[in-house]
N, C-alpha and C positions, 0 to 999 in steps of 0.2 A: 410155651415154646410153639405149640400148634397155632396159637393166635398170631404170633409174629409171622409165621410162614404164610398164612392165609393173607395177611396184610400186604406182604411183598408181592404175592401173586396178583392181588387186586390192583396194585399200582402198576405193575408191568402190563397187565391187561388193559388198563386205562390208557397208558402211554401208547400201546400198540394201536388202540382204537383211534387215538388222535392222529397218529401217523397215517393210518389208513384213510382218514377223512381228508388229510392234506394232500394225499395222492390223487384224490378225485378232483372234479371241476369245482373249485372253490371260488366264489365271487369276492372274497375278502381281499383287501390290499395286502402287500407284503408286511406292512406294519401292524396288521391285525384287523383293521376295519377300514371302511370307506370314510373319507372326510365329509363332514356335514357342509351344507352350503355356507354357513357362517364361518367355518374354519377355512374353507376354500377362499372366501372373500378376504379373510385375515392374511392368508399366505400371499394373495395377489397384492394386497396393500403393502405388505412387508417388502415384496419384490420391487414394487413401484417406488417406495421410499429409498431403497438401496440404489436404484437406478438414478433417482433424483440427486442423491448424495454424490454418486460418481460423476454425474453431469456438472454439479456445482464445483466439485474438485477440479474437473477439467477446465472449467471457465477460469477459476483462480489461477491455475497453472498457465493458461493462455494469456493472462494479464500481467505477466512478469515484465512490465515495461513502465514507462513514465505515464502520468496522467495526460500530458500533452500528446505523446505518441498514440495513446489509445484513442483520444478524440479525433486526431487527424486520420487515423487508419480505419475508423468506424463510420457508419452512416447514421448514428444515433441522434446527433445534434448538429446538422449541417450548417444552418445559418449562424448559430453561435460559434461554431468551430471556425468558420470563415472569418468572422470578426476577431476572434481570439488570435488567429494566425497573423493578422495584419497589425495587431497591437504589440507595443513594446513589452507588455506584461507577459507575453508568451514565453519570453526567456526565463522569467521568474517562475512561471508554472512548470516549465520543462526542467529547471534545475533544483526545485525544492519539493518537499513533501507537503502538498497543499490539498485543500478540498475545493473542487470546482463545482459551483452551483449552476448547472447548465440548463438553460431554458429550451424547451422543445420548440420546433418551428412555429407551431400554432400560437405560442406566446407572443410572437412578433406581429400578430394581427393587430395588437393594440399599440404597436410602435412602428407605424408605417414609414417613418423616416430613418429606419435603422441603416439603410444603404448609404445615407448621407454621412454616416460615420467614417466611411471609406474614402470620402472626398479629401483632396489636399486642403490642409488648413484645419482639419477636424481631428488631428491625431490625439490632441489632449482629451477631447471628448470621448474618443474611442477608448483610450487608456482608462479614463474615469469609469466608463460603462463596464469594462471588463473587471476593473478593480473591485466593483461592488458585487461581483459574482465569484470572488475568490476569498477563501479563509486560509490564513497562513499556518495551518496545521492539518494533518490528515485525520479525517473523522469518518467513521462508519455511520450509517443512517441512525442506528439506535443511539449512539453517543451524541450525535448532532441533535436529534429530536428531544433528548432529555435536558438540553441546556435551556437557560432562560433567555440568553442573548449571546451573540457572537460578534467579534470584531472582524470586519472584512479588510481586505488589503488596502482599501481606500482610507483606512484609519478611523472609520466610523463604526460604532457599535449598534447593531440592529437587533430588535426584539424578535423572539420566537413565540408564536401563539399556538395553543393547542385546541382552541374551541372550533368545532366544525372541521377537524383535521389539522394537520400541521401547516403553519404558514410562517414565512420569514419576511419581515418587513411588508406584510400584506400579500406576499406572493405564495401561492400554494405549492407545497413541497411534495414531490412524488415519493411513493414508498420504495425503500431499498437504496442501495448504493453499489457502485462498481469499485472494487479495490484494485489498485495496481502497486507495483514496487515503489512508485514515485508519488503516492497520494491516492485520492479517491474522487469519485464523481457522484454527485447527487442530482437527479433530474428535477427540473422545476416546470410547473404548468404555467407560470407567469414570470414576467421580468421583474427582477428585484428593484431595479432603479432605472429611470429614464433620464438621460442627460438633457439639459436645456440648450437648444441651439440659439445662437444670436440671430435676431431678426434682421 
């Protein structure tokens, strides 16, 4: 009985001592200790990932439109978008869930006559050009890049190659895609097809 009494007094004394220490100027954090540099970096990384996820979700929410409207309202692919708007294929792009393979402006450095597609009499060539840059199903980048080949709106099946990066009919494909309610957009560093003008 005496041993039990002494043990209880000892515990109370220890608890009292801890309380006294906490009343003083203690440099420990409320959770019991300061975080190490590695832990602080981990917390920063977690916060950064959460912010990136929020931003990605915001972008998806902002793209609740058709592929056509996204291209027209953004400055991502101005030359291609101008050609697309003048093409009769624009109605098909606007009305259907398609994948638009949109070349960046620099891709047109190797197609100096692209403006001639807008001249009267070249409507068929313009439609042909745009048709080679449209796939009649909505594909995200991952799904697109895993295929062996895809049929474009022109009715031709083109091969996809993975050596030295992803290329489609010899044109380098940019990483990632933009999803909309009406399809998707995948950027291209090169033009997929160059129409032949009559001499």
